[in-house]
TITORFI-58052 format. One record per residue (C-alpha): residue number from 0; residue in three letters; x, y negated, z negated. Coordinates in Angstrom, 3 decimals. Layout:
residues N
> pos|code|px|py|pz
> NUM|ALA|X|Y|Z
...
This chain:
residues 237
> pos|code|px|py|pz
> 0|UNK|25.603|6.718|35.167
> 1|UNK|21.966|7.384|34.322
> 2|UNK|19.405|4.893|35.584
> 3|UNK|15.631|4.711|35.712
> 4|UNK|14.141|4.322|39.153
> 5|UNK|12.362|0.988|39.609
> 6|UNK|10.145|0.671|42.653
> 7|UNK|9.179|-2.867|43.628
> 8|UNK|5.932|-3.145|45.595
> 9|UNK|5.370|-6.631|47.044
> 10|UNK|1.905|-8.140|46.720
> 11|UNK|0.136|-11.296|47.833
> 12|UNK|-3.528|-10.267|48.279
> 13|UNK|-4.599|-7.619|50.651
> 14|UNK|-6.140|-5.373|53.347
> 15|UNK|-7.056|-1.900|54.627
> 16|UNK|-6.924|0.585|57.551
> 17|UNK|-7.119|4.296|58.489
> 18|UNK|-6.560|6.666|61.368
> 19|UNK|-9.252|9.261|60.981
> 20|UNK|-7.281|10.874|58.169
> 21|UNK|-4.270|11.511|60.381
> 22|UNK|-0.941|10.437|58.897
> 23|UNK|1.157|8.500|61.384
> 24|UNK|4.884|8.802|61.886
> 25|UNK|6.744|5.865|60.392
> 26|UNK|9.120|5.757|63.339
> 27|UNK|12.632|4.394|63.440
> 28|UNK|12.385|1.820|60.660
> 29|UNK|13.774|3.180|57.406
> 30|UNK|11.840|0.487|55.520
> 31|UNK|8.460|1.657|56.774
> 32|UNK|5.885|3.770|55.015
> 33|UNK|3.195|5.015|57.403
> 34|UNK|-0.245|3.995|56.092
> 35|UNK|-3.536|5.874|56.421
> 36|UNK|-6.702|4.519|54.801
> 37|UNK|-9.938|6.489|54.922
> 38|UNK|-13.081|4.521|54.100
> 39|UNK|-16.659|5.757|53.870
> 40|UNK|-19.622|3.813|52.593
> 41|UNK|-23.031|2.381|53.400
> 42|UNK|-24.785|-0.751|54.613
> 43|UNK|-28.078|-1.559|52.851
> 44|UNK|-31.134|-2.071|55.044
> 45|UNK|-34.337|-3.897|54.129
> 46|UNK|-37.521|-3.952|56.237
> 47|UNK|-40.571|-5.975|55.149
> 48|UNK|-43.993|-5.353|56.744
> 49|UNK|-47.058|-7.542|56.064
> 50|UNK|-50.478|-5.901|56.408
> 51|UNK|-53.626|-7.790|55.399
> 52|UNK|-51.618|-10.082|53.154
> 53|UNK|-49.767|-7.235|51.452
> 54|UNK|-46.003|-7.155|51.922
> 55|UNK|-44.419|-3.717|51.823
> 56|UNK|-40.631|-3.614|51.684
> 57|UNK|-38.723|-0.459|52.570
> 58|UNK|-35.106|-0.024|51.495
> 59|UNK|-32.635|2.339|53.140
> 60|UNK|-28.940|2.553|53.985
> 61|UNK|-26.768|3.326|56.988
> 62|UNK|-23.566|5.307|56.561
> 63|UNK|-20.326|3.735|57.788
> 64|UNK|-16.774|4.914|58.378
> 65|UNK|-13.792|2.715|59.143
> 66|UNK|-10.249|3.524|60.218
> 67|UNK|-6.867|2.127|61.329
> 68|UNK|-8.175|1.506|64.818
> 69|UNK|-10.834|-0.831|63.415
> 70|UNK|-8.231|-2.708|61.375
> 71|UNK|-5.850|-2.970|64.323
> 72|UNK|-8.705|-4.450|66.358
> 73|UNK|-9.277|-7.044|63.621
> 74|UNK|-5.566|-7.901|63.627
> 75|UNK|-5.520|-8.277|67.401
> 76|UNK|-8.407|-10.752|67.156
> 77|UNK|-6.847|-12.609|64.227
> 78|UNK|-3.405|-13.000|65.825
> 79|UNK|-4.667|-13.246|69.439
> 80|UNK|-2.390|-10.418|70.571
> 81|UNK|-2.719|-7.001|72.202
> 82|UNK|-1.039|-3.935|70.712
> 83|UNK|0.334|-1.128|72.874
> 84|UNK|-1.317|2.285|72.909
> 85|UNK|-0.065|4.236|69.894
> 86|UNK|0.474|1.191|67.651
> 87|UNK|0.700|2.112|63.963
> 88|UNK|0.014|0.453|60.634
> 89|UNK|2.850|0.554|58.088
> 90|UNK|3.988|-0.953|54.782
> 91|UNK|7.561|-2.147|54.165
> 92|UNK|8.865|-1.545|50.637
> 93|UNK|12.123|-3.433|51.199
> 94|UNK|13.390|-6.132|53.520
> 95|UNK|10.424|-7.934|55.101
> 96|UNK|8.046|-6.550|52.469
> 97|UNK|4.366|-6.114|53.290
> 98|UNK|2.084|-4.805|56.026
> 99|UNK|3.439|-4.469|59.572
> 100|UNK|2.210|-3.177|62.898
> 101|UNK|4.693|-0.839|64.601
> 102|UNK|5.015|0.196|68.221
> 103|UNK|4.968|3.957|69.052
> 104|UNK|8.751|4.108|68.469
> 105|UNK|8.388|2.675|64.961
> 106|UNK|9.673|-0.855|65.612
> 107|UNK|7.846|-3.734|63.959
> 108|UNK|5.934|-5.841|66.483
> 109|UNK|3.924|-7.880|63.975
> 110|UNK|4.320|-8.795|60.316
> 111|UNK|0.671|-8.611|59.315
> 112|UNK|0.941|-9.838|55.712
> 113|UNK|0.780|-13.542|56.597
> 114|UNK|-0.498|-15.767|59.383
> 115|UNK|0.964|-19.277|59.494
> 116|UNK|-1.899|-20.427|61.740
> 117|UNK|-4.678|-19.278|59.373
> 118|UNK|-4.675|-20.423|55.747
> 119|UNK|-7.661|-18.164|54.974
> 120|UNK|-5.841|-15.012|56.059
> 121|UNK|-4.968|-12.385|53.447
> 122|UNK|-3.727|-8.815|53.899
> 123|UNK|-1.810|-7.312|51.005
> 124|UNK|-1.383|-4.698|48.319
> 125|UNK|-1.883|-6.176|44.853
> 126|UNK|-2.273|-5.319|41.195
> 127|UNK|-5.193|-7.464|40.075
> 128|UNK|-4.191|-7.149|36.418
> 129|UNK|-0.549|-8.151|36.932
> 130|UNK|-1.671|-11.121|38.999
> 131|UNK|1.843|-11.975|40.176
> 132|UNK|3.631|-12.133|43.485
> 133|UNK|5.399|-8.861|42.684
> 134|UNK|4.109|-5.835|40.824
> 135|UNK|6.528|-3.166|39.675
> 136|UNK|6.095|0.459|38.753
> 137|UNK|8.659|1.595|36.241
> 138|UNK|8.871|5.322|36.740
> 139|UNK|8.413|7.396|33.604
> 140|UNK|8.802|11.104|32.911
> 141|UNK|11.708|11.276|35.360
> 142|UNK|13.627|14.506|35.721
> 143|UNK|17.208|13.257|35.960
> 144|UNK|20.111|15.265|37.342
> 145|UNK|23.574|13.936|36.468
> 146|UNK|26.258|14.022|39.150
> 147|UNK|29.821|12.762|39.438
> 148|UNK|29.128|10.149|42.094
> 149|UNK|25.368|9.682|41.996
> 150|UNK|22.209|10.225|39.987
> 151|UNK|19.107|11.887|41.397
> 152|UNK|15.642|11.345|39.966
> 153|UNK|12.267|12.897|40.701
> 154|UNK|9.232|11.179|39.236
> 155|UNK|5.489|10.686|39.362
> 156|UNK|3.697|7.687|37.895
> 157|UNK|0.201|6.215|37.951
> 158|UNK|-1.072|2.647|37.738
> 159|UNK|-4.669|1.356|37.575
> 160|UNK|-6.268|-1.661|39.240
> 161|UNK|-4.310|-1.613|42.478
> 162|UNK|-6.091|-2.841|45.553
> 163|UNK|-5.808|-3.684|49.212
> 164|UNK|-7.433|-6.981|50.183
> 165|UNK|-8.267|-8.354|53.620
> 166|UNK|-9.669|-11.718|54.685
> 167|UNK|-9.481|-13.677|57.952
> 168|UNK|-11.084|-16.611|59.744
> 169|UNK|-13.347|-14.398|61.856
> 170|UNK|-15.772|-13.298|59.131
> 171|UNK|-13.983|-10.335|57.539
> 172|UNK|-13.566|-10.431|53.763
> 173|UNK|-13.360|-7.119|51.894
> 174|UNK|-11.287|-5.094|49.448
> 175|UNK|-10.667|-1.615|48.085
> 176|UNK|-9.222|-0.873|44.662
> 177|UNK|-8.616|1.975|42.232
> 178|UNK|-5.915|4.220|40.826
> 179|UNK|-2.503|4.341|42.481
> 180|UNK|-0.341|7.472|42.132
> 181|UNK|3.308|7.184|43.117
> 182|UNK|5.736|10.054|43.665
> 183|UNK|9.353|9.758|44.677
> 184|UNK|12.763|11.336|44.858
> 185|UNK|15.599|8.820|44.617
> 186|UNK|19.376|8.823|44.614
> 187|UNK|21.314|6.136|42.731
> 188|UNK|24.888|5.702|43.943
> 189|UNK|27.505|3.153|42.946
> 190|UNK|26.396|0.902|45.816
> 191|UNK|22.705|1.549|46.469
> 192|UNK|19.396|3.025|45.393
> 193|UNK|17.850|5.208|48.103
> 194|UNK|14.301|6.558|48.045
> 195|UNK|14.964|9.903|49.735
> 196|UNK|11.212|10.559|49.787
> 197|UNK|8.470|8.263|48.517
> 198|UNK|4.698|8.362|48.791
> 199|UNK|1.637|6.935|47.127
> 200|UNK|-2.100|7.430|47.178
> 201|UNK|-4.770|4.952|46.181
> 202|UNK|-8.257|6.279|45.525
> 203|UNK|-11.232|4.140|44.616
> 204|UNK|-14.104|2.053|45.901
> 205|UNK|-14.740|-1.410|47.244
> 206|UNK|-16.774|-3.397|49.713
> 207|UNK|-17.379|-6.762|51.319
> 208|UNK|-18.110|-8.206|54.736
> 209|UNK|-16.548|-6.693|57.851
> 210|UNK|-17.016|-6.241|61.577
> 211|UNK|-18.867|-2.969|62.070
> 212|UNK|-18.021|-1.392|65.445
> 213|UNK|-21.107|0.819|65.186
> 214|UNK|-23.538|-2.098|65.632
> 215|UNK|-21.221|-4.873|66.850
> 216|UNK|-22.161|-7.122|63.898
> 217|UNK|-20.555|-8.457|60.728
> 218|UNK|-22.179|-6.417|57.973
> 219|UNK|-21.941|-6.459|54.203
> 220|UNK|-21.493|-3.004|52.738
> 221|UNK|-20.290|-0.892|49.855
> 222|UNK|-17.315|1.445|50.145
> 223|UNK|-18.166|4.511|48.076
> 224|UNK|-15.149|6.646|48.950
> 225|UNK|-11.705|5.298|49.725
> 226|UNK|-8.371|7.055|50.062
> 227|UNK|-5.210|5.211|51.026
> 228|UNK|-2.064|7.248|51.596
> 229|UNK|1.466|6.189|52.498
> 230|UNK|4.673|8.091|53.086
> 231|UNK|8.285|7.176|53.822
> 232|UNK|11.840|8.495|53.596
> 233|UNK|15.400|7.152|53.460
> 234|UNK|14.347|3.735|52.180
> 235|UNK|17.212|1.701|50.715
> 236|UNK|16.366|-0.667|47.847
């Protein structure tokens, strides 16, 4: 039986992360997609000097880079926990959908999408246009291979206005958004839909207020170059 592949991506409002561009292993959880978010941008600087009643203002900017380690540090502060060395950031497509922190073996040690003790907390992947609790990507242009007992599909699709949003009670409040490109290979059997291989990239821009490890302060900046990438395999819908 021929079916289109429908990938459900849970949203609530969102967050970020990155590991210096290095993709992390998703580990033992078949629900997990390893997340890598690379962010580069700038913090504006303004210096005013008064000389004989004349005020001269000089404007400049300081380059910034942020990664998964910075985000994991924010999460440790937010949840008042300590992660083991080698902790990873991941996104669950099925089951307990949303952002998770995994231990080095790939087991979830924190569901990072919600915090029952902090009503201001937000960390999620969202489609700002859809505006709902769930956003779906109906895969088009699928190359379908008919089989006696299952159907295999390979597809690529794009969707605009996707973002990752992060906010907590410690002064962080920022977002990244842009174009999301999804690729997958899936097998539909009589009992299940399995994403044999699935990945997505999100490229765009953003900004907001965040703890900057370079100066130890909460700065407001602009993210001029953002790339989020995620990869998983053997995920059962």
